[in-house]
C-alpha positions in Angstrom: 0.1 0.0 0.1 2.6 2.5 0.6 4.4 1.7 -2.4 1.4 2.6 -4.4 0.8 5.8 -2.1 4.5 6.8 -2.9 3.7 6.3 -6.6 0.6 8.1 -7.0 2.6 11.1 -5.0 5.3 11.0 -7.9 2.7 11.0 -10.4 1.2 14.2 -8.6 4.3 15.9 -8.2 5.1 15.4 -12.0 1.6 16.1 -13.0 2.1 19.7 -11.5 5.4 19.8 -13.3 4.4 19.1 -16.7 1.2 20.9 -16.3 3.1 24.4 -15.1 5.9 24.1 -18.2 5.4 23.6 -21.9 5.4 19.9 -22.5 6.2 20.2 -26.0 9.2 22.5 -25.4 10.4 19.4 -23.3 10.2 17.6 -26.5 12.4 19.9 -28.3 15.2 20.0 -25.9 15.5 16.5 -26.0 15.6 17.0 -29.8 18.3 19.8 -30.2 20.6 18.4 -27.6 24.2 17.6 -27.9 24.5 14.0 -28.8 28.0 13.8 -28.0 27.5 15.0 -24.6 24.4 13.0 -24.0 26.3 9.6 -24.9 29.2 10.4 -22.8 26.7 11.3 -19.7 24.8 8.4 -20.3 27.7 6.3 -20.9 29.2 7.0 -17.6 26.8 4.8 -15.9 28.8 1.8 -17.1 32.2 3.0 -15.1 30.5 4.2 -12.3 28.6 0.6 -11.6 32.2 -1.1 -12.2 33.8 1.0 -9.6 30.9 0.7 -7.3 31.4 -2.9 -7.6 35.3 -2.8 -7.4 34.8 -0.9 -3.9 32.1 -3.7 -2.5 35.3 -6.4 -3.7 37.6 -4.5 -1.7 35.7 -4.3 1.5 35.6 -7.9 2.0 37.7 -9.1 4.4 41.1 -11.1 4.1 40.2 -14.5 3.6 36.7 -14.2 1.7 36.8 -13.8 -1.7 34.0 -12.2 -4.0 34.3 -12.6 -7.7 34.2 -9.0 -9.5 31.7 -10.5 -12.1 29.7 -11.7 -9.2 30.0 -8.2 -7.1 28.5 -6.4 -10.8 25.8 -8.6 -10.3 25.1 -7.7 -6.7 24.8 -3.9 -7.7 22.9 -4.6 -10.5 20.3 -6.6 -8.7 20.1 -3.8 -5.8 19.7 -1.0 -8.5 16.4 -3.0 -9.5 15.2 -3.5 -6.1 15.9 0.1 -5.2 13.2 1.3 -7.3 11.0 -0.9 -5.8 11.8 -0.8 -2.1 11.9 2.0 0.3 14.6 3.6 1.4 17.1 2.0 -1.0 16.5 -1.3 1.4 17.7 -3.0 -2.2 21.4 -2.1 -0.8 20.7 -3.9 2.3 19.5 -6.9 0.3 23.3 -7.3 -0.7 23.9 -8.3 2.8 21.5 -11.3 2.7 23.0 -12.7 -0.7 25.9 -12.5 0.8 25.2 -14.4 3.9 23.3 -16.9 1.8 26.2 -17.5 -0.4 28.5 -17.7 2.8 30.9 -15.0 1.9 30.4 -13.4 5.4 28.5 -14.0 8.2 24.9 -12.1 8.1 26.2 -9.4 10.8 29.6 -8.8 9.5 27.8 -8.7 5.9 25.3 -6.3 6.8 27.7 -3.9 8.6 30.1 -4.2 5.2 26.8 -2.8 3.5 26.2 -0.4 6.1 30.1 0.9 6.2 29.8 1.4 2.2 26.5 3.3 2.3 27.7 5.7 5.2 30.7 6.6 2.9 28.3 7.3 0.2 26.2 9.2 2.0 29.0 11.1 3.8 31.2 11.5 0.3 27.9 13.3 -1.1 27.8 15.5 2.1 31.1 16.5 1.7 30.9 17.4 -1.8 27.6 19.6 -1.2 29.2 21.4 1.5 32.4 22.2 -0.5 30.3 23.3 -3.4 27.8 25.5 -0.9 31.0 26.8 0.3 32.0 28.3 -3.1 28.5 29.0 -4.3 28.3 32.9 -4.6 24.9 33.8 -4.3 23.6 32.5 -0.7 20.5 34.3 0.8 19.3 32.9 3.9 18.1 29.6 2.9 21.3 28.7 1.2 23.0 29.3 4.5 20.3 27.3 6.5 21.1 24.5 4.0 25.0 25.0 4.6 24.4 24.5 7.9 22.7 22.1 7.8 24.4 20.0 5.2 27.4 20.6 7.4 26.1 19.5 10.2 24.8 16.0 8.8 28.7 15.6 7.5 29.5 16.2 11.2 27.3 14.0 12.7 27.8 11.2 10.0 31.8 11.7 10.5 31.0 11.2 14.5 28.9 8.4 14.2 31.3 6.2 11.9 34.2 7.3 13.7 33.2 6.9 17.6 31.7 4.0 18.9 30.8 6.0 22.2 28.5 8.6 20.1 27.4 5.7 17.9 26.3 3.5 21.1 24.7 7.0 22.6 22.7 7.3 19.5 21.6 3.9 19.1 20.3 4.0 22.4 18.4 6.9 22.2 17.2 6.2 18.7 15.8 2.8 20.7 14.0 4.5 23.2 11.7 6.9 21.2 11.3 4.3 18.3 8.2 2.4 18.1 7.8 -1.4 19.7 8.2 -2.8 16.3 11.2 -1.4 15.0 13.5 -1.7 18.4 14.5 -4.6 17.2 15.9 -3.8 13.8 17.3 -1.0 15.8 19.2 -3.8 17.8 20.4 -5.6 15.1 21.5 -2.5 13.1 23.2 -1.4 16.7 25.0 -4.9 16.8 26.3 -4.6 13.2 27.4 -0.9 13.6 29.9 -2.6 16.4 31.4 -5.3 14.3 31.9 -2.4 11.7 34.1 -0.6 14.2 35.7 -3.7 14.8 36.6 -4.8 11.8 37.3 -1.6 9.8 39.5 0.4 12.6 41.5 -2.7 12.7 41.7 -3.1 8.7 42.8 0.9 8.0 44.0 0.1 5.0 40.4 -1.0 3.7 38.9 1.6 5.3 41.2 4.7 3.5 40.7 3.1 0.2 36.8 2.9 0.8 36.8 6.4 1.8 39.0 7.8 -1.0 37.1 5.5 -3.4 34.0 6.8 -2.2 34.7 10.8 -2.5 36.0 10.1 -6.1 33.0 7.9 -7.0 30.5 10.7 -6.2 32.7 13.2 -7.8 31.9 11.2 -10.9 28.2 11.0 -9.9 28.1 14.6 -9.7 29.9 15.3 -13.2 27.7 13.1 -14.5 25.1 15.4 -13.9 26.9 18.3 -14.7 27.5 16.4 -18.3 23.7 16.1 -18.7 23.5 20.1 -18.2 26.1 20.3 -21.2 24.1 18.0 -23.1 21.1 19.7 -22.6 22.9 22.8 -24.0 22.8 24.9 -20.8 25.4 26.2 -18.7 26.3 25.8 -15.2 29.5 26.5 -13.2 31.0 23.2 -12.1 31.1 24.5 -8.8 27.9 25.7 -8.6 26.6 22.4 -9.7 28.3 20.8 -7.2 26.5 22.3 -4.4 22.9 22.2 -6.1 22.8 18.3 -7.7 23.6 16.8 -4.2 20.7 18.7 -2.7 18.4 17.6 -5.5 19.7 14.0 -4.7 19.0 14.4 -0.9 15.4 15.9 -1.8 14.9 12.6 -3.7 16.0 10.4 -0.8 13.0 11.9 1.2 10.6 8.2 1.7 7.6 10.0 -0.1 7.9 9.6 -3.7 8.6 6.1 -5.7 12.7 6.1 -6.3 12.8 9.9 -5.6 11.0 10.5 -8.8 8.6 14.1 -8.4 10.7 15.1 -5.3 14.1 15.0 -7.0 12.6 17.0 -10.2 10.9 19.8 -8.3 14.3 20.4 -6.1 16.4 20.6 -9.9 13.6 22.9 -11.1 13.7 25.0 -7.7 17.7 25.2 -7.2 18.8 25.6 -10.6 16.3 27.9 -11.8 19.1 31.0 -11.5 20.7 29.0 -14.6 18.1 28.0 -16.9 14.5 27.4 -17.5 12.1 25.0 -15.5 11.8 22.7 -18.9 15.8 22.3 -19.2 15.2 21.4 -15.5 12.6 19.2 -16.0 14.9 17.2 -18.8 18.0 17.3 -16.2 15.5 15.7 -13.8 14.3 12.9 -16.7 18.2 12.3 -17.1 18.5 12.3 -13.2 16.4 9.4 -13.3 17.7 7.7 -16.0 21.0 7.6 -14.1 19.0 4.6 -11.6 16.7 3.3 -13.9 19.7 2.2 -16.6 21.3 -0.1 -14.1 17.9 -1.5 -12.8 17.2 -2.3 -16.3 20.9 -3.6 -16.3 20.0 -6.0 -13.4 17.0 -7.5 -14.4 18.5 -10.6 -16.0 19.8 -11.3 -12.5 16.8 -10.2 -10.1 15.4 -14.3 -9.9 18.5 -15.2 -7.8 18.3 -12.2 -5.6 14.5 -12.1 -5.1 14.6 -14.6 -2.0 16.6 -12.4 0.2 14.1 -9.5 -0.2 11.9 -11.7 2.6 15.1 -11.2 4.8 14.4 -7.2 4.6 10.9 -7.5 6.2 13.0 -8.4 9.6 14.2 -5.2 9.8 11.1 -3.3 9.3 
């Protein structure tokens, strides 16, 4: 039922957006786009997927093995599940699959995926803070967003770097969370503790994953900037480093289907000083393709991963 509600909200937001803008003009924008930049920007989905799979492979503990091809299949199948499950829960399915295949025990596989997602979020926030600091025309709203994103970055670093702080946050969360979620939080707390034990002992793996994540997200944000060039528009790359992460964060809100609608509206709002709403709406469609193309690529591998979805219910 929740999934149908999120789809309805996405369709409603998109309906309002396309009603407000010149829908036929949106078609002309794609007809007149730069085919060379469009090919390069869409083609970046392939190296981004490969690099993400390589990072997952590098996170595996000594004495365990995850083949590069299998890591890619995991990433692609998770992309499919992320399109239909709330809050990127498809990524959590990777932990259950690695457990079922005997790569890792359940707690360590979950802690590995949690660390991977924490690195992703912190890298996105890092580039967002960097871009917001450089962004020239900050009004009061942008100062509030700069402070909020910087706070989120500092909070995440503390959560990842301080066991005491993490335990305090999990303890507080268990006290205020509904009863049905407390068991899930306890499992997350156990996995988070195990993550500390593993990654702070394996500092080389920790540093490699962190550096790879920062570079990976620079490539993600570069891809979005290349989308803008493909649409024959212009935004300084430093400004796009601030604005595109804000739109991505808006898309992570568990309100709509795979962020569709909220992300599009955020792109129109944040990029309005640089180009028109129809161009921003076209950019929104291209940003959705960043999630859709890997999901299409993962469809042939989905069958062997569907059993992992049942395990996700134990976290909810």
